[in-house]
VMD Tcl script that builds the backbone (N, CA, C; Angstrom):
set m [mol new atoms 567]
animate dup $m
set s [atomselect $m all]
$s set {name element resname resid chain x y z} {
  {N N MET 1 A 0.858 -1.172 0.000}
  {CA C MET 1 A 0.000 0.000 0.000}
  {C C MET 1 A 0.902 1.232 0.000}
  {N N SER 2 A 0.611 2.186 -0.863}
  {CA C SER 2 A 1.419 3.400 -0.957}
  {C C SER 2 A 1.224 4.256 0.293}
  {N N PRO 3 A 2.188 5.119 0.617}
  {CA C PRO 3 A 2.029 6.009 1.771}
  {C C PRO 3 A 0.784 6.875 1.661}
  {N N LEU 4 A 0.433 7.299 0.444}
  {CA C LEU 4 A -0.751 8.125 0.235}
  {C C LEU 4 A -2.017 7.362 0.588}
  {N N ALA 5 A -2.166 6.145 0.053}
  {CA C ALA 5 A -3.349 5.333 0.338}
  {C C ALA 5 A -3.408 4.967 1.814}
  {N N LYS 6 A -2.247 4.664 2.418}
  {CA C LYS 6 A -2.191 4.308 3.832}
  {C C LYS 6 A -2.637 5.479 4.703}
  {N N ALA 7 A -2.192 6.681 4.389}
  {CA C ALA 7 A -2.557 7.863 5.172}
  {C C ALA 7 A -4.055 8.120 5.129}
  {N N VAL 8 A -4.661 7.989 3.965}
  {CA C VAL 8 A -6.103 8.198 3.835}
  {C C VAL 8 A -6.852 7.132 4.607}
  {N N SER 9 A -6.412 5.879 4.492}
  {CA C SER 9 A -7.063 4.773 5.182}
  {C C SER 9 A -6.985 4.952 6.693}
  {N N GLU 10 A -5.805 5.319 7.215}
  {CA C GLU 10 A -5.642 5.509 8.654}
  {C C GLU 10 A -6.503 6.655 9.164}
  {N N ALA 11 A -6.566 7.751 8.435}
  {CA C ALA 11 A -7.373 8.896 8.865}
  {C C ALA 11 A -8.853 8.544 8.882}
  {N N ALA 12 A -9.318 7.808 7.888}
  {CA C ALA 12 A -10.727 7.415 7.832}
  {C C ALA 12 A -11.056 6.435 8.939}
  {N N THR 13 A -10.164 5.469 9.224}
  {CA C THR 13 A -10.387 4.484 10.278}
  {C C THR 13 A -10.432 5.166 11.634}
  {N N ALA 14 A -9.530 6.099 11.884}
  {CA C ALA 14 A -9.509 6.818 13.155}
  {C C ALA 14 A -10.798 7.594 13.360}
  {N N SER 15 A -11.305 8.214 12.319}
  {CA C SER 15 A -12.543 8.984 12.409}
  {C C SER 15 A -13.724 8.080 12.723}
  {N N ARG 16 A -13.790 6.909 12.080}
  {CA C ARG 16 A -14.907 5.990 12.309}
  {C C ARG 16 A -14.848 5.378 13.693}
  {N N SER 17 A -13.667 5.027 14.213}
  {CA C SER 17 A -13.557 4.336 15.489}
  {C C SER 17 A -14.002 5.219 16.649}
  {N N LYS 18 A -13.908 6.553 16.528}
  {CA C LYS 18 A -14.347 7.450 17.583}
  {C C LYS 18 A -15.852 7.354 17.804}
  {N N ASP 19 A -16.621 7.042 16.762}
  {CA C ASP 19 A -18.069 7.101 16.850}
  {C C ASP 19 A -18.724 5.756 17.130}
  {N N LYS 20 A -17.963 4.654 17.209}
  {CA C LYS 20 A -18.569 3.340 17.375}
  {C C LYS 20 A -19.210 3.164 18.737}
  {N N SER 21 A -18.765 3.898 19.757}
  {CA C SER 21 A -19.318 3.734 21.089}
  {C C SER 21 A -20.659 4.445 21.246}
  {N N GLN 22 A -21.023 5.281 20.349}
  {CA C GLN 22 A -22.293 5.991 20.442}
  {C C GLN 22 A -23.421 5.082 19.985}
  {N N ARG 23 A -24.498 5.092 20.751}
  {CA C ARG 23 A -25.665 4.310 20.384}
  {C C ARG 23 A -26.803 5.266 20.065}
  {N N GLY 24 A -27.851 4.727 19.485}
  {CA C GLY 24 A -29.001 5.546 19.164}
  {C C GLY 24 A -29.258 5.548 17.679}
  {N N TRP 25 A -30.087 6.437 17.273}
  {CA C TRP 25 A -30.518 6.518 15.885}
  {C C TRP 25 A -29.563 7.433 15.159}
  {N N MET 26 A -28.704 6.857 14.348}
  {CA C MET 26 A -27.680 7.650 13.670}
  {C C MET 26 A -27.925 7.626 12.176}
  {N N LEU 27 A -27.748 8.753 11.544}
  {CA C LEU 27 A -27.873 8.852 10.101}
  {C C LEU 27 A -26.488 9.024 9.515}
  {N N VAL 28 A -26.245 8.352 8.423}
  {CA C VAL 28 A -24.921 8.372 7.828}
  {C C VAL 28 A -25.022 8.810 6.384}
  {N N GLY 29 A -24.195 9.746 5.972}
  {CA C GLY 29 A -24.107 10.147 4.568}
  {C C GLY 29 A -22.702 9.881 4.069}
  {N N ALA 30 A -22.554 8.998 3.128}
  {CA C ALA 30 A -21.228 8.654 2.609}
  {C C ALA 30 A -21.015 9.331 1.268}
  {N N LEU 31 A -19.842 9.885 1.054}
  {CA C LEU 31 A -19.508 10.545 -0.193}
  {C C LEU 31 A -18.676 9.616 -1.058}
  {N N VAL 32 A -18.835 9.732 -2.358}
  {CA C VAL 32 A -18.122 8.887 -3.305}
  {C C VAL 32 A -16.668 9.325 -3.439}
  {N N LEU 33 A -15.770 8.353 -3.646}
  {CA C LEU 33 A -14.355 8.659 -3.860}
  {C C LEU 33 A -14.156 9.301 -5.218}
  {N N GLY 34 A -13.177 10.143 -5.345}
  {CA C GLY 34 A -12.817 10.741 -6.622}
  {C C GLY 34 A -11.315 10.891 -6.713}
  {N N LEU 35 A -10.812 11.184 -7.859}
  {CA C LEU 35 A -9.379 11.377 -8.059}
  {C C LEU 35 A -9.127 12.735 -8.675}
  {N N GLY 36 A -7.988 13.306 -8.398}
  {CA C GLY 36 A -7.635 14.594 -8.978}
  {C C GLY 36 A -6.289 14.536 -9.651}
  {N N GLY 37 A -6.056 15.424 -10.552}
  {CA C GLY 37 A -4.778 15.490 -11.239}
  {C C GLY 37 A -4.746 16.737 -12.076}
  {N N GLN 38 A -3.739 16.863 -12.878}
  {CA C GLN 38 A -3.656 18.016 -13.761}
  {C C GLN 38 A -3.031 17.599 -15.074}
  {N N HIS 39 A -3.375 18.271 -16.124}
  {CA C HIS 39 A -2.793 18.037 -17.448}
  {C C HIS 39 A -1.925 19.244 -17.733}
  {N N SER 40 A -0.633 19.004 -17.967}
  {CA C SER 40 A 0.276 20.143 -18.070}
  {C C SER 40 A 0.509 20.634 -19.490}
  {N N GLY 41 A 0.124 19.880 -20.504}
  {CA C GLY 41 A 0.376 20.318 -21.881}
  {C C GLY 41 A -0.835 21.000 -22.473}
  {N N SER 42 A -0.611 22.144 -23.130}
  {CA C SER 42 A -1.735 22.825 -23.759}
  {C C SER 42 A -1.597 22.858 -25.274}
  {N N ARG 43 A -0.433 22.452 -25.796}
  {CA C ARG 43 A -0.236 22.440 -27.242}
  {C C ARG 43 A -0.829 21.166 -27.822}
  {N N ALA 44 A -1.263 21.260 -29.070}
  {CA C ALA 44 A -1.755 20.072 -29.768}
  {C C ALA 44 A -0.613 19.078 -29.882}
  {N N GLY 45 A -0.882 17.839 -29.544}
  {CA C GLY 45 A 0.117 16.788 -29.648}
  {C C GLY 45 A 1.086 16.746 -28.484}
  {N N ALA 46 A 0.905 17.614 -27.463}
  {CA C ALA 46 A 1.811 17.594 -26.319}
  {C C ALA 46 A 1.569 16.339 -25.497}
  {N N ALA 47 A 2.623 15.778 -24.970}
  {CA C ALA 47 A 2.515 14.557 -24.175}
  {C C ALA 47 A 1.923 14.877 -22.811}
  {N N PHE 48 A 1.186 13.908 -22.267}
  {CA C PHE 48 A 0.642 14.054 -20.923}
  {C C PHE 48 A 1.773 13.854 -19.933}
  {N N GLU 49 A 1.953 14.807 -19.028}
  {CA C GLU 49 A 2.984 14.697 -18.009}
  {C C GLU 49 A 2.318 14.399 -16.677}
  {N N ALA 50 A 2.948 13.546 -15.888}
  {CA C ALA 50 A 2.412 13.229 -14.568}
  {C C ALA 50 A 2.395 14.499 -13.721}
  {N N PRO 51 A 1.348 14.705 -12.940}
  {CA C PRO 51 A 1.288 15.902 -12.110}
  {C C PRO 51 A 2.396 15.887 -11.060}
  {N N ALA 52 A 2.895 17.080 -10.713}
  {CA C ALA 52 A 3.939 17.187 -9.700}
  {C C ALA 52 A 3.408 16.743 -8.339}
  {N N VAL 53 A 2.155 17.027 -8.049}
  {CA C VAL 53 A 1.516 16.598 -6.811}
  {C C VAL 53 A 0.317 15.739 -7.184}
  {N N GLN 54 A 0.204 14.598 -6.529}
  {CA C GLN 54 A -0.917 13.690 -6.782}
  {C C GLN 54 A -1.833 13.719 -5.567}
  {N N CYS 55 A -3.133 13.870 -5.808}
  {CA C CYS 55 A -4.087 13.955 -4.708}
  {C C CYS 55 A -5.187 12.918 -4.872}
  {N N LEU 56 A -5.687 12.450 -3.741}
  {CA C LEU 56 A -6.747 11.458 -3.667}
  {C C LEU 56 A -7.830 12.025 -2.764}
  {N N LEU 57 A -9.064 11.768 -3.091}
  {CA C LEU 57 A -10.197 12.311 -2.348}
  {C C LEU 57 A -10.936 11.182 -1.657}
  {N N GLN 58 A -11.226 11.376 -0.382}
  {CA C GLN 58 A -12.001 10.393 0.373}
  {C C GLN 58 A -12.868 11.153 1.360}
  {N N SER 59 A -13.917 10.529 1.807}
  {CA C SER 59 A -14.785 11.201 2.761}
  {C C SER 59 A -14.960 10.348 3.992}
  {N N THR 60 A -15.500 10.971 4.993}
  {CA C THR 60 A -15.998 10.248 6.146}
  {C C THR 60 A -17.502 10.463 6.148}
  {N N SER 61 A -18.159 10.000 7.160}
  {CA C SER 61 A -19.611 10.091 7.217}
  {C C SER 61 A -20.070 11.449 7.736}
  {N N LEU 62 A -21.295 11.782 7.387}
  {CA C LEU 62 A -21.973 12.914 8.011}
  {C C LEU 62 A -22.664 12.360 9.246}
  {N N HIS 63 A -22.490 13.026 10.378}
  {CA C HIS 63 A -23.093 12.541 11.618}
  {C C HIS 63 A -24.115 13.550 12.118}
  {N N PHE 64 A -25.300 13.043 12.442}
  {CA C PHE 64 A -26.358 13.886 12.978}
  {C C PHE 64 A -26.650 13.547 14.435}
  {N N GLY 65 A -25.942 12.562 14.997}
  {CA C GLY 65 A -26.134 12.178 16.391}
  {C C GLY 65 A -27.425 11.410 16.588}
  {N N THR 66 A -27.843 11.319 17.842}
  {CA C THR 66 A -29.092 10.649 18.184}
  {C C THR 66 A -30.224 11.641 17.961}
  {N N LEU 67 A -31.195 11.222 17.190}
  {CA C LEU 67 A -32.274 12.133 16.813}
  {C C LEU 67 A -33.553 11.828 17.572}
  {N N SER 68 A -34.319 12.850 17.774}
  {CA C SER 68 A -35.601 12.740 18.451}
  {C C SER 68 A -36.659 13.390 17.566}
  {N N MET 69 A -37.838 12.857 17.587}
  {CA C MET 69 A -38.918 13.432 16.777}
  {C C MET 69 A -39.341 14.808 17.293}
  {N N GLN 70 A -38.946 15.170 18.525}
  {CA C GLN 70 A -39.236 16.510 19.026}
  {C C GLN 70 A -38.383 17.553 18.296}
  {N N ARG 71 A -37.244 17.151 17.717}
  {CA C ARG 71 A -36.359 18.058 16.963}
  {C C ARG 71 A -36.478 17.734 15.482}
  {N N ALA 72 A -37.617 17.909 14.926}
  {CA C ALA 72 A -37.851 17.416 13.572}
  {C C ALA 72 A -37.360 18.333 12.460}
  {N N ALA 73 A -37.062 19.576 12.733}
  {CA C ALA 73 A -36.678 20.474 11.637}
  {C C ALA 73 A -35.266 21.008 11.824}
  {N N GLY 74 A -34.488 21.005 10.751}
  {CA C GLY 74 A -33.179 21.630 10.752}
  {C C GLY 74 A -32.154 21.017 11.684}
  {N N VAL 75 A -32.073 19.700 11.763}
  {CA C VAL 75 A -31.105 19.035 12.634}
  {C C VAL 75 A -29.705 19.189 12.035}
  {N N PRO 76 A -28.746 19.767 12.785}
  {CA C PRO 76 A -27.407 19.969 12.232}
  {C C PRO 76 A -26.585 18.681 12.216}
  {N N GLY 77 A -25.717 18.574 11.218}
  {CA C GLY 77 A -24.798 17.445 11.109}
  {C C GLY 77 A -23.439 17.946 10.684}
  {N N GLN 78 A -22.428 17.085 10.846}
  {CA C GLN 78 A -21.073 17.478 10.491}
  {C C GLN 78 A -20.306 16.269 9.979}
  {N N GLY 79 A -19.345 16.521 9.095}
  {CA C GLY 79 A -18.473 15.480 8.575}
  {C C GLY 79 A -17.219 16.109 7.997}
  {N N GLN 80 A -16.430 15.288 7.315}
  {CA C GLN 80 A -15.201 15.778 6.704}
  {C C GLN 80 A -15.002 15.139 5.347}
  {N N VAL 81 A -14.341 15.869 4.494}
  {CA C VAL 81 A -13.803 15.329 3.254}
  {C C VAL 81 A -12.293 15.337 3.448}
  {N N LEU 82 A -11.648 14.206 3.196}
  {CA C LEU 82 A -10.197 14.106 3.345}
  {C C LEU 82 A -9.547 14.197 1.978}
  {N N VAL 83 A -8.611 15.118 1.835}
  {CA C VAL 83 A -7.827 15.237 0.608}
  {C C VAL 83 A -6.397 14.860 0.978}
  {N N ALA 84 A -5.914 13.752 0.420}
  {CA C ALA 84 A -4.550 13.287 0.689}
  {C C ALA 84 A -3.700 13.582 -0.536}
  {N N CYS 85 A -2.615 14.311 -0.330}
  {CA C CYS 85 A -1.743 14.703 -1.439}
  {C C CYS 85 A -0.324 14.204 -1.191}
  {N N GLN 86 A 0.327 13.800 -2.271}
  {CA C GLN 86 A 1.701 13.316 -2.207}
  {C C GLN 86 A 2.535 14.040 -3.253}
  {N N ASN 87 A 3.750 14.409 -2.857}
  {CA C ASN 87 A 4.685 15.081 -3.749}
  {C C ASN 87 A 5.796 14.100 -4.114}
  {N N PRO 88 A 5.742 13.486 -5.302}
  {CA C PRO 88 A 6.786 12.539 -5.687}
  {C C PRO 88 A 8.060 13.218 -6.201}
  {N N SER 89 A 8.032 14.539 -6.351}
  {CA C SER 89 A 9.191 15.240 -6.916}
  {C C SER 89 A 10.260 15.499 -5.849}
  {N N GLN 90 A 11.376 16.019 -6.275}
  {CA C GLN 90 A 12.496 16.336 -5.384}
  {C C GLN 90 A 12.537 17.821 -5.012}
  {N N THR 91 A 11.448 18.541 -5.292}
  {CA C THR 91 A 11.380 19.962 -4.966}
  {C C THR 91 A 10.121 20.246 -4.162}
  {N N ILE 92 A 10.108 21.363 -3.460}
  {CA C ILE 92 A 8.914 21.780 -2.722}
  {C C ILE 92 A 7.827 22.135 -3.730}
  {N N GLN 93 A 6.615 21.660 -3.487}
  {CA C GLN 93 A 5.481 21.930 -4.375}
  {C C GLN 93 A 4.357 22.585 -3.579}
  {N N ARG 94 A 3.696 23.545 -4.198}
  {CA C ARG 94 A 2.547 24.227 -3.600}
  {C C ARG 94 A 1.369 24.088 -4.552}
  {N N VAL 95 A 0.226 23.667 -4.000}
  {CA C VAL 95 A -0.969 23.517 -4.830}
  {C C VAL 95 A -2.184 24.060 -4.091}
  {N N ASP 96 A -3.177 24.459 -4.857}
  {CA C ASP 96 A -4.494 24.794 -4.332}
  {C C ASP 96 A -5.417 23.651 -4.708}
  {N N VAL 97 A -6.189 23.157 -3.737}
  {CA C VAL 97 A -7.155 22.101 -4.019}
  {C C VAL 97 A -8.557 22.651 -3.789}
  {N N ALA 98 A -9.491 22.183 -4.591}
  {CA C ALA 98 A -10.895 22.572 -4.461}
  {C C ALA 98 A -11.748 21.321 -4.623}
  {N N VAL 99 A -12.754 21.180 -3.770}
  {CA C VAL 99 A -13.666 20.041 -3.829}
  {C C VAL 99 A -15.078 20.586 -3.967}
  {N N GLY 100 A -15.733 20.223 -5.059}
  {CA C GLY 100 A -17.092 20.682 -5.312}
  {C C GLY 100 A -18.008 19.540 -5.678}
  {N N LEU 101 A -19.286 19.824 -5.662}
  {CA C LEU 101 A -20.283 18.838 -6.073}
  {C C LEU 101 A -20.353 18.819 -7.593}
  {N N MET 102 A -20.621 17.662 -8.172}
  {CA C MET 102 A -20.723 17.547 -9.630}
  {C C MET 102 A -21.960 18.265 -10.164}
  {N N ALA 103 A -23.037 18.288 -9.406}
  {CA C ALA 103 A -24.262 18.963 -9.839}
  {C C ALA 103 A -24.129 20.460 -9.583}
  {N N SER 104 A -24.739 21.276 -10.434}
  {CA C SER 104 A -24.656 22.721 -10.231}
  {C C SER 104 A -25.664 23.164 -9.180}
  {N N GLY 105 A -25.367 24.286 -8.574}
  {CA C GLY 105 A -26.260 24.846 -7.576}
  {C C GLY 105 A -25.924 24.386 -6.172}
  {N N PRO 106 A -26.650 24.922 -5.183}
  {CA C PRO 106 A -26.425 24.551 -3.791}
  {C C PRO 106 A -26.703 23.070 -3.565}
  {N N GLY 107 A -25.940 22.471 -2.657}
  {CA C GLY 107 A -26.055 21.038 -2.411}
  {C C GLY 107 A -27.234 20.666 -1.539}
  {N N THR 108 A -28.214 20.042 -2.136}
  {CA C THR 108 A -29.303 19.416 -1.406}
  {C C THR 108 A -29.317 17.968 -1.842}
  {N N VAL 109 A -29.254 17.064 -0.880}
  {CA C VAL 109 A -29.185 15.642 -1.196}
  {C C VAL 109 A -30.330 14.910 -0.516}
  {N N THR 110 A -30.638 13.731 -1.031}
  {CA C THR 110 A -31.669 12.888 -0.441}
  {C C THR 110 A -31.015 11.666 0.168}
  {N N LEU 111 A -31.124 11.545 1.496}
  {CA C LEU 111 A -30.615 10.388 2.216}
  {C C LEU 111 A -31.657 9.284 2.129}
  {N N GLN 112 A -31.206 8.051 1.878}
  {CA C GLN 112 A -32.152 6.950 1.697}
  {C C GLN 112 A -31.810 5.774 2.596}
  {N N SER 113 A -32.831 5.068 3.007}
  {CA C SER 113 A -32.680 3.776 3.670}
  {C C SER 113 A -33.711 2.866 3.024}
  {N N GLY 114 A -33.754 1.628 3.451}
  {CA C GLY 114 A -34.751 0.721 2.904}
  {C C GLY 114 A -36.163 1.112 3.288}
  {N N LEU 115 A -36.306 1.958 4.302}
  {CA C LEU 115 A -37.622 2.293 4.833}
  {C C LEU 115 A -38.094 3.708 4.522}
  {N N GLY 116 A -37.248 4.534 3.953}
  {CA C GLY 116 A -37.689 5.894 3.682}
  {C C GLY 116 A -36.572 6.776 3.183}
  {N N GLN 117 A -36.860 8.066 3.160}
  {CA C GLN 117 A -35.870 9.039 2.711}
  {C C GLN 117 A -36.070 10.367 3.418}
  {N N MET 118 A -34.973 11.129 3.498}
  {CA C MET 118 A -34.983 12.468 4.078}
  {C C MET 118 A -34.037 13.344 3.269}
  {N N ARG 119 A -34.277 14.641 3.300}
  {CA C ARG 119 A -33.427 15.580 2.561}
  {C C ARG 119 A -32.483 16.286 3.535}
  {N N ALA 120 A -31.304 16.630 3.010}
  {CA C ALA 120 A -30.329 17.392 3.792}
  {C C ALA 120 A -29.689 18.437 2.886}
  {N N ASP 121 A -29.429 19.601 3.449}
  {CA C ASP 121 A -28.734 20.673 2.745}
  {C C ASP 121 A -27.288 20.681 3.231}
  {N N LEU 122 A -26.333 20.887 2.308}
  {CA C LEU 122 A -24.903 20.843 2.619}
  {C C LEU 122 A -24.316 22.256 2.647}
  {N N PHE 123 A -23.429 22.508 3.636}
  {CA C PHE 123 A -22.867 23.843 3.841}
  {C C PHE 123 A -21.374 23.772 4.129}
  {N N LEU 124 A -20.691 24.918 3.958}
  {CA C LEU 124 A -19.275 25.037 4.293}
  {C C LEU 124 A -19.065 25.561 5.709}
  {N N ASP 125 A -20.105 26.103 6.324}
  {CA C ASP 125 A -19.988 26.665 7.669}
  {C C ASP 125 A -21.045 26.073 8.591}
  {N N ALA 126 A -20.737 26.045 9.885}
  {CA C ALA 126 A -21.636 25.455 10.879}
  {C C ALA 126 A -22.956 26.220 10.998}
  {N N GLN 127 A -22.956 27.510 10.671}
  {CA C GLN 127 A -24.181 28.316 10.772}
  {C C GLN 127 A -25.142 28.055 9.617}
  {N N GLY 128 A -24.687 27.382 8.586}
  {CA C GLY 128 A -25.551 27.079 7.447}
  {C C GLY 128 A -25.811 28.274 6.551}
  {N N THR 129 A -24.840 29.183 6.431}
  {CA C THR 129 A -25.042 30.369 5.595}
  {C C THR 129 A -24.319 30.296 4.252}
  {N N VAL 130 A -23.325 29.380 4.114}
  {CA C VAL 130 A -22.561 29.268 2.867}
  {C C VAL 130 A -22.815 27.890 2.263}
  {N N PRO 131 A -23.687 27.799 1.252}
  {CA C PRO 131 A -23.994 26.494 0.661}
  {C C PRO 131 A -22.775 25.881 -0.028}
  {N N TRP 132 A -22.622 24.563 0.140}
  {CA C TRP 132 A -21.566 23.827 -0.559}
  {C C TRP 132 A -22.141 23.344 -1.876}
  {N N GLY 133 A -21.407 23.511 -2.952}
  {CA C GLY 133 A -21.903 23.086 -4.256}
  {C C GLY 133 A -20.799 23.043 -5.283}
  {N N SER 134 A -21.149 23.391 -6.505}
  {CA C SER 134 A -20.226 23.290 -7.636}
  {C C SER 134 A -19.431 24.571 -7.882}
  {N N GLY 135 A -19.744 25.631 -7.151}
  {CA C GLY 135 A -19.121 26.923 -7.409}
  {C C GLY 135 A -19.990 27.808 -8.291}
  {N N TRP 136 A -21.129 27.309 -8.703}
  {CA C TRP 136 A -22.081 28.050 -9.540}
  {C C TRP 136 A -23.352 28.280 -8.744}
  {N N ASP 137 A -24.171 29.203 -9.187}
  {CA C ASP 137 A -25.493 29.456 -8.603}
  {C C ASP 137 A -25.447 29.748 -7.106}
  {N N GLY 138 A -24.444 30.501 -6.660}
  {CA C GLY 138 A -24.382 30.901 -5.262}
  {C C GLY 138 A -23.771 29.890 -4.314}
  {N N ALA 139 A -23.439 28.715 -4.779}
  {CA C ALA 139 A -22.814 27.698 -3.931}
  {C C ALA 139 A -21.298 27.749 -4.111}
  {N N GLN 140 A -20.565 27.463 -3.043}
  {CA C GLN 140 A -19.107 27.529 -3.094}
  {C C GLN 140 A -18.484 26.144 -2.938}
  {N N VAL 141 A -17.207 26.030 -3.299}
  {CA C VAL 141 A -16.472 24.772 -3.168}
  {C C VAL 141 A -15.581 24.830 -1.932}
  {N N LEU 142 A -15.236 23.657 -1.390}
  {CA C LEU 142 A -14.239 23.565 -0.326}
  {C C LEU 142 A -12.886 23.906 -0.919}
  {N N GLN 143 A -12.056 24.654 -0.199}
  {CA C GLN 143 A -10.750 25.041 -0.733}
  {C C GLN 143 A -9.682 24.930 0.339}
  {N N ALA 144 A -8.465 24.588 -0.109}
  {CA C ALA 144 A -7.303 24.553 0.781}
  {C C ALA 144 A -6.044 24.749 -0.043}
  {N N SER 145 A -5.031 25.314 0.577}
  {CA C SER 145 A -3.709 25.427 -0.033}
  {C C SER 145 A -2.791 24.454 0.689}
  {N N VAL 146 A -1.986 23.729 -0.082}
  {CA C VAL 146 A -1.118 22.694 0.479}
  {C C VAL 146 A 0.307 22.935 -0.005}
  {N N THR 147 A 1.261 22.881 0.920}
  {CA C THR 147 A 2.683 22.954 0.587}
  {C C THR 147 A 3.322 21.648 1.030}
  {N N LEU 148 A 3.994 20.977 0.090}
  {CA C LEU 148 A 4.597 19.673 0.362}
  {C C LEU 148 A 6.085 19.693 0.041}
  {N N GLY 149 A 6.882 19.154 0.955}
  {CA C GLY 149 A 8.308 18.999 0.714}
  {C C GLY 149 A 8.563 17.809 -0.195}
  {N N PRO 150 A 9.805 17.607 -0.610}
  {CA C PRO 150 A 10.153 16.480 -1.483}
  {C C PRO 150 A 9.747 15.137 -0.861}
  {N N GLY 151 A 8.969 14.340 -1.602}
  {CA C GLY 151 A 8.541 13.023 -1.147}
  {C C GLY 151 A 7.494 13.033 -0.048}
  {N N GLN 152 A 7.026 14.177 0.380}
  {CA C GLN 152 A 6.085 14.287 1.497}
  {C C GLN 152 A 4.652 14.011 1.066}
  {N N TYR 153 A 3.873 13.438 1.988}
  {CA C TYR 153 A 2.432 13.333 1.781}
  {C C TYR 153 A 1.734 13.937 2.990}
  {N N GLN 154 A 0.520 14.396 2.756}
  {CA C GLN 154 A -0.234 15.069 3.808}
  {C C GLN 154 A -1.718 14.833 3.578}
  {N N VAL 155 A -2.446 14.580 4.665}
  {CA C VAL 155 A -3.898 14.462 4.600}
  {C C VAL 155 A -4.491 15.756 5.143}
  {N N VAL 156 A -5.315 16.403 4.331}
  {CA C VAL 156 A -5.938 17.672 4.703}
  {C C VAL 156 A -7.422 17.423 4.952}
  {N N PRO 157 A -7.881 17.548 6.214}
  {CA C PRO 157 A -9.309 17.387 6.491}
  {C C PRO 157 A -10.051 18.701 6.227}
  {N N LEU 158 A -11.112 18.627 5.454}
  {CA C LEU 158 A -11.948 19.794 5.159}
  {C C LEU 158 A -13.332 19.531 5.745}
  {N N SER 159 A -13.772 20.387 6.646}
  {CA C SER 159 A -15.061 20.183 7.315}
  {C C SER 159 A -16.225 20.535 6.405}
  {N N ILE 160 A -17.264 19.721 6.498}
  {CA C ILE 160 A -18.530 20.013 5.828}
  {C C ILE 160 A -19.639 19.935 6.870}
  {N N TYR 161 A -20.715 20.635 6.611}
  {CA C TYR 161 A -21.833 20.695 7.540}
  {C C TYR 161 A -23.117 20.426 6.775}
  {N N ALA 162 A -24.126 19.968 7.503}
  {CA C ALA 162 A -25.408 19.663 6.865}
  {C C ALA 162 A -26.538 20.068 7.796}
  {N N ARG 163 A -27.676 20.303 7.212}
  {CA C ARG 163 A -28.895 20.546 7.964}
  {C C ARG 163 A -29.923 19.547 7.462}
  {N N LEU 164 A -30.303 18.627 8.327}
  {CA C LEU 164 A -31.230 17.553 7.985}
  {C C LEU 164 A -32.662 18.035 8.131}
  {N N GLN 165 A -33.440 17.852 7.085}
  {CA C GLN 165 A -34.861 18.186 7.141}
  {C C GLN 165 A -35.610 16.919 7.555}
  {N N LEU 166 A -35.534 16.600 8.832}
  {CA C LEU 166 A -36.096 15.368 9.383}
  {C C LEU 166 A -37.614 15.396 9.317}
  {N N ARG 167 A -38.154 14.334 8.770}
  {CA C ARG 167 A -39.612 14.199 8.707}
  {C C ARG 167 A -40.096 13.461 9.951}
  {N N ARG 168 A -41.210 13.892 10.487}
  {CA C ARG 168 A -41.752 13.246 11.690}
  {C C ARG 168 A -42.161 11.801 11.430}
  {N N ASP 169 A -42.460 11.456 10.184}
  {CA C ASP 169 A -42.860 10.082 9.878}
  {C C ASP 169 A -41.686 9.219 9.409}
  {N N ALA 170 A -40.454 9.710 9.540}
  {CA C ALA 170 A -39.278 8.957 9.086}
  {C C ALA 170 A -39.039 7.752 9.988}
  {N N ALA 171 A -38.747 6.626 9.364}
  {CA C ALA 171 A -38.467 5.401 10.107}
  {C C ALA 171 A -37.051 5.440 10.667}
  {N N ALA 172 A -36.855 4.816 11.836}
  {CA C ALA 172 A -35.519 4.709 12.422}
  {C C ALA 172 A -34.650 3.847 11.522}
  {N N GLY 173 A -33.361 4.162 11.463}
  {CA C GLY 173 A -32.453 3.361 10.656}
  {C C GLY 173 A -31.264 4.166 10.193}
  {N N ALA 174 A -30.415 3.526 9.426}
  {CA C ALA 174 A -29.234 4.179 8.854}
  {C C ALA 174 A -29.585 4.649 7.450}
  {N N TYR 175 A -29.386 5.915 7.183}
  {CA C TYR 175 A -29.670 6.512 5.889}
  {C C TYR 175 A -28.342 6.858 5.223}
  {N N ALA 176 A -28.254 6.704 3.926}
  {CA C ALA 176 A -27.003 6.964 3.213}
  {C C ALA 176 A -27.280 7.653 1.885}
  {N N VAL 177 A -26.246 8.317 1.375}
  {CA C VAL 177 A -26.311 8.946 0.062}
  {C C VAL 177 A -24.905 8.928 -0.521}
  {N N HIS 178 A -24.808 8.720 -1.809}
  {CA C HIS 178 A -23.530 8.809 -2.513}
  {C C HIS 178 A -23.555 10.086 -3.342}
  {N N ILE 179 A -22.555 10.928 -3.140}
  {CA C ILE 179 A -22.514 12.226 -3.800}
  {C C ILE 179 A -21.277 12.291 -4.689}
  {N N PRO 180 A -21.445 12.390 -6.008}
  {CA C PRO 180 A -20.275 12.538 -6.886}
  {C C PRO 180 A -19.591 13.885 -6.648}
  {N N LEU 181 A -18.276 13.848 -6.464}
  {CA C LEU 181 A -17.498 15.049 -6.184}
  {C C LEU 181 A -16.456 15.272 -7.262}
  {N N LEU 182 A -16.028 16.512 -7.393}
  {CA C LEU 182 A -14.973 16.872 -8.330}
  {C C LEU 182 A -13.828 17.497 -7.542}
  {N N LEU 183 A -12.628 16.924 -7.689}
  {CA C LEU 183 A -11.429 17.441 -7.038}
  {C C LEU 183 A -10.562 18.130 -8.077}
  {N N SER 184 A -10.233 19.388 -7.839}
  {CA C SER 184 A -9.335 20.137 -8.722}
  {C C SER 184 A -8.037 20.408 -7.975}
  {N N VAL 185 A -6.918 20.175 -8.650}
  {CA C VAL 185 A -5.596 20.414 -8.071}
  {C C VAL 185 A -4.848 21.339 -9.027}
  {N N LEU 186 A -4.518 22.540 -8.565}
  {CA C LEU 186 A -3.838 23.527 -9.407}
  {C C LEU 186 A -2.526 23.954 -8.765}
  {N N PRO 187 A -1.427 23.973 -9.543}
  {CA C PRO 187 A -0.137 24.405 -8.989}
  {C C PRO 187 A -0.165 25.887 -8.632}
  {N N ARG 188 A 0.564 26.235 -7.589}
  {CA C ARG 188 A 0.706 27.618 -7.143}
  {C C ARG 188 A 2.160 28.025 -7.290}
  {N N PRO 189 A 2.440 29.267 -7.623}
  {CA C PRO 189 A 3.846 29.707 -7.719}
  {C C PRO 189 A 4.507 29.729 -6.354}
}
mol reanalyze $m
mol bondsrecalc $m
mol representation Tube
mol addrep $m
C-alpha cells in the first residue's frame, strides 16, 4: 500500500472508530471517492505529463447524532472530506485544491434507507449560511492550499456541515447517500 493510500485509510479508520461507542438513531451520509490530477500540456500533440503533486479524495460520514422526533426540523450534522496529497518530486510543491459537487447549484441531497428518505442541505460553515456546491449558482467549493516537501504526503481534512430536514414520519435506521465530487488540483507559484 502506498504512503498516500495508507494515510487516507488511517485517517478514515480513526474517524470511524471514535463514533462506534455511540448508540441511538444515527444517520450516515457517505460521499463517493474521486481522483484529482492536472494536465500540463496545452499544445496540440503535447505529451501528458504526470502531475507534480498527486491527490486522492475520500470522505468520512456525516453525523447527525441521536435524533428525536421533538427536533424534527433543521437538525445539524457534520463530517469531513479528506484530501490526501503526495509530492513525488524532489522539490517543494505548492498547490491549491478545491472540492465541489458535480451537480450545479447549492447542495441538497436525499438520504435513503430501505424504509424511507430524508433531505439534507450541505454547507461550508456550521451556521448554514454558505452552501456547498459546484461553485455556480451561489454555492461555493471547499478550498485549501497545500505545501509539500520532497517526497512528502499530507492528509488535509476539510469540514462540511449539513442541515437535515427530518420528517416526523421517518423510520428509524441508517440513511445513506452517494454524492459525486470533483477534485481540482492547481499548482501555485
